[in-house]
C-alpha positions as CSV (number, residue, x, y, z in Angstrom):
1,X,-17.6,-2.0,-50.3
2,X,-14.7,-4.3,-49.9
3,X,-13.4,-5.2,-46.4
4,X,-9.7,-5.6,-45.9
5,X,-8.5,-8.5,-43.9
6,X,-5.6,-7.9,-41.5
7,X,-2.8,-10.3,-41.5
8,X,-2.2,-12.2,-38.2
9,X,1.1,-10.5,-37.7
10,X,-0.4,-7.0,-38.1
11,X,-3.2,-7.8,-35.7
12,X,-0.7,-9.2,-33.1
13,X,1.5,-6.1,-33.5
14,X,-1.4,-3.8,-32.9
15,X,-2.5,-5.8,-29.9
16,X,0.9,-5.5,-28.3
17,X,0.8,-1.7,-28.7
18,X,-2.7,-1.3,-27.3
19,X,-2.7,-3.9,-24.5
20,X,-1.6,-2.5,-21.1
21,X,1.8,-3.5,-19.8
22,X,1.9,-5.4,-16.5
23,X,4.9,-5.2,-14.2
24,X,5.9,-6.7,-10.9
25,X,5.1,-3.4,-9.2
26,X,1.4,-3.9,-10.1
27,X,1.3,-7.1,-8.1
28,X,-1.3,-7.4,-5.4
29,X,-0.4,-6.5,-1.8
30,X,0.3,-9.4,0.6
31,X,-2.4,-10.5,3.0
32,X,-2.6,-9.0,6.5
33,X,-4.8,-10.7,9.3
34,X,-8.3,-9.3,9.8
35,X,-8.4,-6.6,12.4
36,X,-4.7,-5.6,11.8
37,X,-2.5,-3.2,9.9
38,X,0.8,-4.7,8.7
39,X,3.8,-2.4,8.4
40,X,7.2,-2.9,6.6
41,X,10.2,-0.7,6.9
42,X,11.0,-0.9,3.2
43,X,9.0,-0.4,0.0
44,X,7.4,-3.3,-1.7
45,X,6.5,-5.0,1.6
46,X,10.1,-5.8,2.5
47,X,12.3,-5.2,5.5
48,X,11.4,-5.1,9.2
49,X,7.7,-6.2,9.8
50,X,5.3,-5.2,12.5
51,X,1.6,-6.1,12.9
52,X,-0.6,-3.7,14.8
53,X,-4.1,-5.0,15.9
54,X,-7.1,-2.7,16.5
55,X,-7.9,-4.4,19.8
56,X,-4.5,-3.2,21.2
57,X,-5.6,0.4,21.0
58,X,-3.2,3.3,20.3
59,X,0.4,2.3,19.9
60,X,3.5,4.3,19.2
61,X,5.4,3.0,16.2
62,X,8.3,0.7,17.1
63,X,11.7,2.5,16.9
64,X,12.6,0.9,13.6
65,X,9.3,2.1,12.0
66,X,9.0,5.5,13.6
67,X,9.0,8.0,10.8
68,X,10.1,5.1,8.5
69,X,7.2,3.1,7.1
70,X,8.0,2.0,3.6
71,X,4.8,0.1,2.9
72,X,1.6,-1.1,4.7
73,X,-1.5,-3.2,4.3
74,X,-4.7,-2.4,6.3
75,X,-7.3,-5.1,7.2
76,X,-9.2,-2.8,9.5
77,X,-10.0,0.9,9.9
78,X,-7.2,2.8,11.6
79,X,-5.8,6.3,12.1
80,X,-2.1,7.0,11.3
81,X,-0.8,9.9,13.5
82,X,2.2,12.3,13.4
83,X,2.5,14.3,16.6
84,X,4.7,17.2,15.6
85,X,3.0,18.9,13.8
86,X,-0.2,17.0,14.4
87,X,-1.3,15.3,11.2
88,X,-3.7,12.3,10.9
89,X,-4.5,10.0,8.0
90,X,-7.7,7.8,7.9
91,X,-6.9,4.3,6.7
92,X,-9.7,1.9,5.6
93,X,-10.0,-1.9,5.4
94,X,-8.4,-2.9,2.1
95,X,-6.0,0.1,1.8
96,X,-2.4,-0.6,1.0
97,X,0.6,1.3,-0.3
98,X,3.8,-0.4,-1.6
99,X,5.7,2.9,-1.6
100,X,4.8,5.0,1.5
101,X,8.2,6.3,2.8
102,X,8.1,9.4,0.6
103,X,4.6,10.2,1.8
104,X,3.1,10.0,5.3
105,X,5.3,6.9,6.0
106,X,8.2,9.3,6.5
107,X,6.3,11.1,9.3
108,X,4.2,8.5,11.1
109,X,4.6,8.3,14.9
110,X,1.7,6.1,15.9
111,X,-1.5,4.2,14.9
112,X,-4.9,4.0,16.6
113,X,-8.2,2.2,16.0
114,X,-11.1,3.6,14.1
115,X,-11.5,6.9,12.3
116,X,-9.3,9.9,13.0
């Protein structure tokens, strides 16, 4: 049986088709201090910024982030809350979303420590 050898050009072309594409959207989330959840008003960790700490207990979202969280990074366990109608989302240490406005970020009213 005769083995065929691939040309270098053919091998590179095949690799380019099979290898996953990487984009800027796949970049890692920014850091957020331990014990905190960091919120941004815009997607991709941009815009107005607010850091909530678990030791501060429950807090209403600041006016600029109320029903308007575009992205977040969690470095602690927390509970995101919408009051009308009541909805809650458990958030775990290490969770993050770069595009959250179209999801619960468009309804969030407050954040509290621990599980919901």
